[in-house]
N, C-alpha and C positions, 0 to 999 in steps of 0.2 A: 468699601470693597463690593465689586459687582459679583453676584453668585450666579453661575451658569445654570440654567434649568436643563432637565433631561431632554427637552425638545431641541435644545441648542447643541447637543452632542452630535458629532459626525455620524452619518449613517452607518459607516463600516464599524464603528465602535459599538453602536446600538445593536447591530446584528450579533456581535460577539456576545454582548450582555444577555440578549434575549436567549441565545442558544445555550448559554450556561445556567440557565434557570431550569433546564430539563432535569428530571430526576437522575438520568444516566449521563449527565453532562460530562463526566470524565471519561466516557467512552467515545469513541470516534463515530461520527455520523456516517462514515464510510462503511461501517459494519453493523451498527445497532440503529434499528428503527426509532425514529425520534417520537417522543411523547409530546404531541403538538397541541394539547389542549390549552396549556398556558399560553403558548406563543400565539395562538389564534386569538386569545383574549386581548393581547396587546394591540392588535389592529384596530380595536373599538376605543382605545384610550383618547386617541386625538388624531386629527388629519395628518399631522406629521409623522406620526408613528405607523400609519397604515401600510405605506409601501415598504418600510423597513421591516415590519412584521411579515409582510408577504414574501419578501426576500428570504427571511429566516425559515419561512415555512417551505418554500418551494426551491430553494437553490439546489437541494439535493432531492431528486425526484425518484421514488421507489414506488412504482405502481402496486397497488394492493390488488388489481384485477390483472387479467392477461394483457399483453402488450397491445393487442388490437383495440380492446375496450379503452385503454388509456389514450391511445392515438385518437380514437373518436371524440373523447373528451376534450383533448388538447385542440383539435381541429375546431370544435365547436366554440371554445373560449377564444381562439384567434379570430374566427368569423364574427364573434361579438365585439371584437376590438379591444379585448382584454390582453394585457402584455405579460401574462405570468410566464409564458415560454421563454420570454427574454431574461428572466431572473434565474433560469436553470444553469448551475455550473456543472452539476453531475447528473447523469441520467443512467438508471439502472434498468436494463431491459432483458427479457428472456426470449430466445427463439421460439419457445413454445413447443407444443407436441407436433406441429406440423412444419416447424423450421421455417418460419416466415420471415424471409430476408427482406421483403418489400416493406413490411411494417417497421422494422428497424430503421432502414434508410430514410423513410418518410418522416418518422418521429425525430430523428436527428436533425433533419432539414428545418423542422420547425422551431428549433432552439438555436437561434442565431449567435448566441454568446456561450455556447456549450464548451466546457473546458475538459470534461472527463466523461468517457463512455465506459460503462461497466457492462459487459454482455455475458450472458449465461446460456449454456445449452446442455441439457442432459441427454444421456443415450436412450434411445427409444427401441433398441433391439433390432434384430433382423440384420440383413445384408446391407453393404454400403457400396453398391455398384456405381453410383454417380456421386461425385464430390458436390455437396451443397456449397454454393458461392453465391456472392452478389451478382446480378446481371450487369451488363455494360451500362444501362440506364441508371440502375441503382448506384453503381460506383460514381457517376456523374453527380447524382443527388448528394451523395455523402461528400464529394469533393467540394460542394458549394459552401460547406461549412469548414473554414480552415482555422478555426480558433481552438481546436481540440489539441490539447498538449499531454493528456493523460488517458492511457488506454489499459483497462482491466478485462482479461478474457478468461473465463471459467469454462472450458469446453471439454465435456466429458463424453463426447461422442466422436469417433474417428472419421465420420463421414463429413465433417464440416471444415470447409477451407477458407473461412472468411478472414482469418487472422492475417496471413500474408497479404491479402487485399487492402485491409485497413492500414498495415504498415506502409504500403505504398501510397495510399490515398492521403495520408497525414504525415508528410515527411518532417513536420515540425514537433513530433512527439518528444517529450523530454522524460517520460515516466511510461515504463512498460511492465505490467504484472500479468504473468501467464500461468495458469494452472490447468491441469487435466491432461489431455492426450493431444498430440499433434495429429494433423490429417493424415490419412493413409495416402501414401504415394509410392507404389511398387517400383516405379521406374526411377525415382530420385528421393533418396532417404532424407536428404538435407532439404526440407521443403521450403523453409523460410530463407530466401536469398537476400533479403534486404533488411538492414538494421537502420533505423533513422539516424542520420548524422549528428543530431543534437541531443541524443539520448544521454540523460544524466543518471537516471535511476532504474535499475533492472532487478526484478523480483521473479525468480523462477521457482515455482513449487511444482514442477512438472518434468516431463521428459522431452520437452520441445527441443528438436535439433535446431542449432542456430549456426550462422556463418562463423567461420574462424575470424577472431577479432584481429585487428591490427592496432598499432600504436596510436593511430589517429582517432580511435573510438574514444568518445569523451565521457564514458560511464564513470561516475565517481562513487555512487552508492550501489552496492550489490547485496541482494538478499537471496540465498540459495538453500535448497534442500540438499544437504551434503550427501544423503544416501543415494540420490539419482544423478547429481551434477557435481562432478569433482572441481576443485579450484583450477586444476591443471588445463580445464577447457579455457580458462581466461588468462593464460600465461602472458599473452602480449600486453594486457592492460592491468595486470596486478600492480604494477609500480605506480599507477595513478588513482587507485581506489582509496578513498578516505574514509569510508564507512562500510563495514562488512558485517552482516548479520548472517550466521550460518546455523542451520538446523542440524545438529549433529547426531548421526545414528547411534543406536545402543552399542553396536559392534563396531568399535573404532578401526578394526582391521579392514572395513570396507571403505574407509576414508583416507584418501591421499593428501588431504587439505593441510594437515599439520605441517608438513615439511615445506609447504609453499608460503606459510604466513611470514617466514623471514624475508621473503622477497618483497613484501608490500611496504616499501619505504615511505609511502605517503599516508599510510593508515593512521587515522586519528581516533578511530571508535571501532572497537570490536564487541559485537554482541553475540553471546553464546546461548543457544537454546538447546539443551541437552538433558538427558534423564540422569547423568552422573558426571562427575568431574574427576577425570583420572590424571594421574601424574605426568603422563606424556602430553596432555593438553596444557597442564600447567607450565611444563618446560618449553612448550612450543610458542607461547605468548611472545610476541616481539618485544624486545626490552625497551624499545623507543615509544611504545604505545602510551598515550596520555590518558585514554578513556576506555573502561571496560564496562560491559553491561551483562546482567544475568537475569534469567527468570527467577522468581522467588523460590520456586521448587527446588532448583539447584542450590541455592543458598541454604535452604532448610536441610538439605542432605549433607553438604559439606562446608559448613561454617568455619570450622577450624582450619581447613586447608586454604580457604580463601583468606582468612585473616592472616595466616602465616605468609601467604604470597604477598600480601600487602605490607605487612609488618617488617619482613625481611628486605624489602625494598628490591625484590627480584626484577620488577619493572621500574627501572630508574625514573623514568619520565612520568609515571602515573600521577595524575592530578585528580581524576574523578571516577567514582564507581556508581553505576546506576542499577538499581533493582527494580525489575518490572513486576507489578503486582496488580491484578485487576480489582481486588477487594481490600478493604481496610484490614490491617493485620490484627490478629487475636493475640492474647498473651503469650502462647507458646511461640508463635512466629516472631513477635517482638524480641523474645529472649534470644532466639537464634540469630536475628539481624544485629542485635546489640553487640554480639561477638565480632561481627565484621565492622560495626560502627566504631568500637573501641580501637581496632587496629588502624582504621582511617584516621581517628583522632590523633593517635600516637605519631603518625607520619605526615600529618597535615594533608590529608587526601579527603576531598569532599565526597560525601555519600548522599546520593540522591535517590528518593523513592518516586517512581512514576506509576500511576494507576492505569496501566495498560498491560495486556497479557504479554505483549512483545512488540517489536517494531511493525508487525503486520497491522497492529491495531491503533497505531498512532495516527492521529488525524493528518491528512494531507494538506499542504499549503499550495494553492494554485497562484503562485506568483507570476 
């Protein structure tokens, strides 16, 4: 029998193995800085491992300096003929204190295989007489990279209008994550006029005004902050949503979402992030729902109610329950989860534990 050596493993598999040796490997690289010491050592093992370790190190680039210094370093590497920029899947950049849009555009252009741009801008105070946007030349530079399918924008300054530009520059976006404030537009409150036609996953933890959706919008996964964004904003597409993660405000009277859950005929997974579980919430869960997800905190507060919901088969199609917990459970937490586990066993429902805070933390797959 021939035994395969590590060097013979496919590079894609080796990348996954390398990344899972990090101390925080259960956390998403999208949110947690990688502990790269061990991965860097793999590059010295053999010639075959060097490019694979390089990809594991640099496929998600989170500059530890300002964006301009990072750009200078990247330009130097490219000038030396090193192809590190080619392995970058995700780029995390900040507009900085001076809101330098040119640096953002130039850095993106150096990464020809970029899949995900995550951009951050903090408020700097003062007035916002002029909207900060990419220039026409910078837009052309950004448009030269058409591999981008994921966009995250955390914009906490009302004077920045780059998000609508990026949506138009990259019409092939399938994933959109918006947080913070929309740009000020006194003459037109609905500032974003264009939603990418191939959008599959939309995450809104903000008050961004979006166009009215029609039935042709292909969004299938929706993550929203129920305090600021009611499900009623998505009535035309609710019937096609298959995964919904909703952050439920403490005061349920502010939320109109419960009455709309019954319209979601295609819903396969509902994830609830809430501080408490109320009777109206339990009653509103669609009976055809096969998969429920909860934060551990919610399970610890209402284990008996959850167990009763499962045991009494109020959700006739329920096949799986997922509990999201970022840390390993202690004895007290295990006892609470055991109440839910016993109910699942009784009615043959699978109970899964995932070591993530919630869906925001689950690693993205750039397919």
